[in-house]
C-alpha positions in Angstrom: -0.1 0.1 0.1 1.5 3.5 -0.8 0.6 6.6 0.9 0.9 10.0 -0.6 0.3 13.6 0.5 -2.8 15.5 -0.2 -1.1 17.2 -3.2 -0.4 13.6 -4.7 3.4 14.0 -4.1 5.6 11.7 -2.1 5.7 8.0 -2.3 6.3 5.1 0.1 4.9 4.2 3.2 4.8 6.8 6.1 7.4 6.6 8.7 6.9 7.8 12.2 8.4 11.0 12.9 10.8 11.3 16.0 9.1 12.7 19.0 9.0 16.5 18.9 10.3 18.6 21.9 7.7 19.4 24.5 7.4 22.9 23.5 6.9 22.1 19.9 4.5 19.5 20.7 2.5 21.9 22.8 2.6 24.4 20.0 1.2 21.8 17.5 -1.4 20.7 19.9 -2.4 24.3 20.5 -2.8 24.9 16.6 -5.0 21.7 16.5 -7.1 23.1 19.2 -7.4 26.4 17.6 -8.3 24.8 14.1 -10.9 22.6 16.0 -12.6 25.6 17.7 -12.7 27.6 14.3 -14.3 24.5 12.8 -16.9 24.4 15.3 -17.7 28.0 15.3 -18.0 28.1 11.4 -20.2 25.1 11.5 -22.5 27.2 14.0 -22.8 24.1 16.1 -23.9 26.4 19.0 -26.5 28.4 16.9 -25.7 31.4 14.7 -25.2 33.8 17.5 -22.9 31.6 19.8 -19.5 30.8 19.6 -16.9 28.2 21.5 -14.2 29.9 23.4 -11.4 28.1 25.3 -9.3 30.1 27.9 -7.1 29.7 30.8 -8.4 31.0 34.2 -5.9 33.7 35.5 -5.9 32.5 39.2 -6.0 28.8 39.0 -4.5 28.2 35.3 -7.3 25.8 34.8 -8.6 25.3 31.4 -12.3 27.2 30.9 -14.5 26.4 28.1 -17.3 28.8 27.2 -20.3 29.2 24.8 -20.5 33.0 24.3 -22.9 35.2 22.6 -21.0 36.7 19.4 -22.9 40.0 19.7 -23.2 40.8 23.5 -19.9 38.7 24.5 -22.4 37.3 27.4 -21.2 33.9 28.7 -24.1 31.5 28.1 -22.5 28.4 29.3 -19.1 27.7 31.0 -17.3 24.6 32.1 -16.2 24.4 34.9 -18.6 27.0 36.5 -17.3 30.1 38.2 -17.9 28.9 41.7 -15.7 25.6 41.0 -12.7 28.0 39.7 -13.0 30.0 42.9 -13.1 26.9 45.0 -10.0 25.8 43.3 -8.4 29.0 43.9 -9.1 29.1 47.5 -7.9 25.5 47.9 -4.8 26.3 46.2 -4.3 29.2 48.4 -4.9 27.0 51.5 -2.2 24.7 50.5 0.6 27.4 50.0 
């Protein structure tokens, strides 16, 4: 079986690439996440007025996923909820 690139170039079997250094691997993962979010938003999966948003909470450094109204920027849904983030923040402060 022969595997070629999207443009039809290249021949032979696909070989496993050497593992990327952590910062390059993280950058590639971030690019993939950005592409996935853009695809979801362009498909209007959450409605024509809403979009998906990924951020890191400033205090806890935990990932936060939000569905946001495109016009008003109002948060419609958030995972984890704000109270969970504040609880995590308080727990972190208590352990310091």
